[in-house]
C-alpha positions as protocol buffer text, in pm:
chain_id: "A"
residue {
  index: 1
  type: MET
  ca { x: -2 y: -10 z: 12 }
}
residue {
  index: 2
  type: ILE
  ca { x: 289 y: 246 z: 97 }
}
residue {
  index: 3
  type: ALA
  ca { x: 418 y: 123 z: -288 }
}
residue {
  index: 4
  type: LEU
  ca { x: 99 y: 269 z: -434 }
}
residue {
  index: 5
  type: ASN
  ca { x: 50 y: 551 z: -250 }
}
residue {
  index: 6
  type: ALA
  ca { x: 464 y: 670 z: -334 }
}
residue {
  index: 7
  type: GLY
  ca { x: 456 y: 508 z: -651 }
}
residue {
  index: 8
  type: ALA
  ca { x: 96 y: 775 z: -786 }
}
residue {
  index: 9
  type: ALA
  ca { x: 277 y: 1046 z: -598 }
}
residue {
  index: 10
  type: LEU
  ca { x: 585 y: 977 z: -809 }
}
residue {
  index: 11
  type: TYR
  ca { x: 344 y: 975 z: -1059 }
}
residue {
  index: 12
  type: VAL
  ca { x: 150 y: 1306 z: -986 }
}
residue {
  index: 13
  type: ALA
  ca { x: 476 y: 1510 z: -902 }
}
residue {
  index: 14
  type: ASP
  ca { x: 585 y: 1432 z: -1331 }
}
residue {
  index: 15
  type: LYS
  ca { x: 876 y: 1209 z: -1183 }
}
residue {
  index: 16
  type: VAL
  ca { x: 830 y: 917 z: -1369 }
}
residue {
  index: 17
  type: ASP
  ca { x: 595 y: 771 z: -1609 }
}
residue {
  index: 18
  type: SER
  ca { x: 340 y: 594 z: -1503 }
}
residue {
  index: 19
  type: ILE
  ca { x: 187 y: 456 z: -1197 }
}
residue {
  index: 20
  type: LYS
  ca { x: 359 y: 129 z: -1234 }
}
residue {
  index: 21
  type: ALA
  ca { x: 710 y: 272 z: -1318 }
}
residue {
  index: 22
  type: GLY
  ca { x: 643 y: 489 z: -984 }
}
residue {
  index: 23
  type: VAL
  ca { x: 580 y: 107 z: -779 }
}
residue {
  index: 24
  type: ALA
  ca { x: 863 y: 21 z: -905 }
}
residue {
  index: 25
  type: LEU
  ca { x: 1038 y: 282 z: -812 }
}
residue {
  index: 26
  type: ALA
  ca { x: 946 y: 297 z: -456 }
}
residue {
  index: 27
  type: LEU
  ca { x: 955 y: -6 z: -394 }
}
residue {
  index: 28
  type: ASP
  ca { x: 1334 y: 3 z: -489 }
}
residue {
  index: 29
  type: THR
  ca { x: 1379 y: 310 z: -262 }
}
residue {
  index: 30
  type: MET
  ca { x: 1263 y: 53 z: -23 }
}
residue {
  index: 31
  type: LYS
  ca { x: 1495 y: -164 z: -77 }
}
residue {
  index: 32
  type: GLN
  ca { x: 1793 y: -11 z: -101 }
}
residue {
  index: 33
  type: GLY
  ca { x: 1723 y: 142 z: 274 }
}
residue {
  index: 34
  type: SER
  ca { x: 1758 y: 523 z: 142 }
}
residue {
  index: 35
  type: ALA
  ca { x: 1333 y: 593 z: 263 }
}
residue {
  index: 36
  type: ALA
  ca { x: 1475 y: 468 z: 623 }
}
residue {
  index: 37
  type: LYS
  ca { x: 1725 y: 700 z: 562 }
}
residue {
  index: 38
  type: LYS
  ca { x: 1563 y: 1008 z: 475 }
}
residue {
  index: 39
  type: MET
  ca { x: 1274 y: 928 z: 694 }
}
residue {
  index: 40
  type: ALA
  ca { x: 1563 y: 980 z: 1020 }
}
residue {
  index: 41
  type: GLU
  ca { x: 1741 y: 1240 z: 846 }
}
residue {
  index: 42
  type: LEU
  ca { x: 1340 y: 1448 z: 856 }
}
residue {
  index: 43
  type: ALA
  ca { x: 1299 y: 1329 z: 1175 }
}
residue {
  index: 44
  type: GLU
  ca { x: 1626 y: 1467 z: 1321 }
}
residue {
  index: 45
  type: PHE
  ca { x: 1528 y: 1825 z: 1140 }
}
residue {
  index: 46
  type: SER
  ca { x: 1219 y: 1779 z: 1206 }
}
residue {
  index: 47
  type: GLN
  ca { x: 1348 y: 1709 z: 1654 }
}
residue {
  index: 48
  type: GLY
  ca { x: 1535 y: 2035 z: 1639 }
}
residue {
  index: 49
  type: LEU
  ca { x: 1280 y: 2282 z: 1484 }
}
residue {
  index: 50
  type: ASN
  ca { x: 1213 y: 2216 z: 1907 }
}
residue {
  index: 51
  type: GLU
  ca { x: 1480 y: 2428 z: 2069 }
}
């Protein structure tokens, strides 16, 4: 479900040519760990806003 939502978002943002391509890119990104790394960076950044 996450990959489908991400794939649709990538398609709407005109980053891929189809939702299918977006889902494939999202799945590859999740498998590589890039998505988890980006979430950790975002969490760290957002915690710094409270200081």
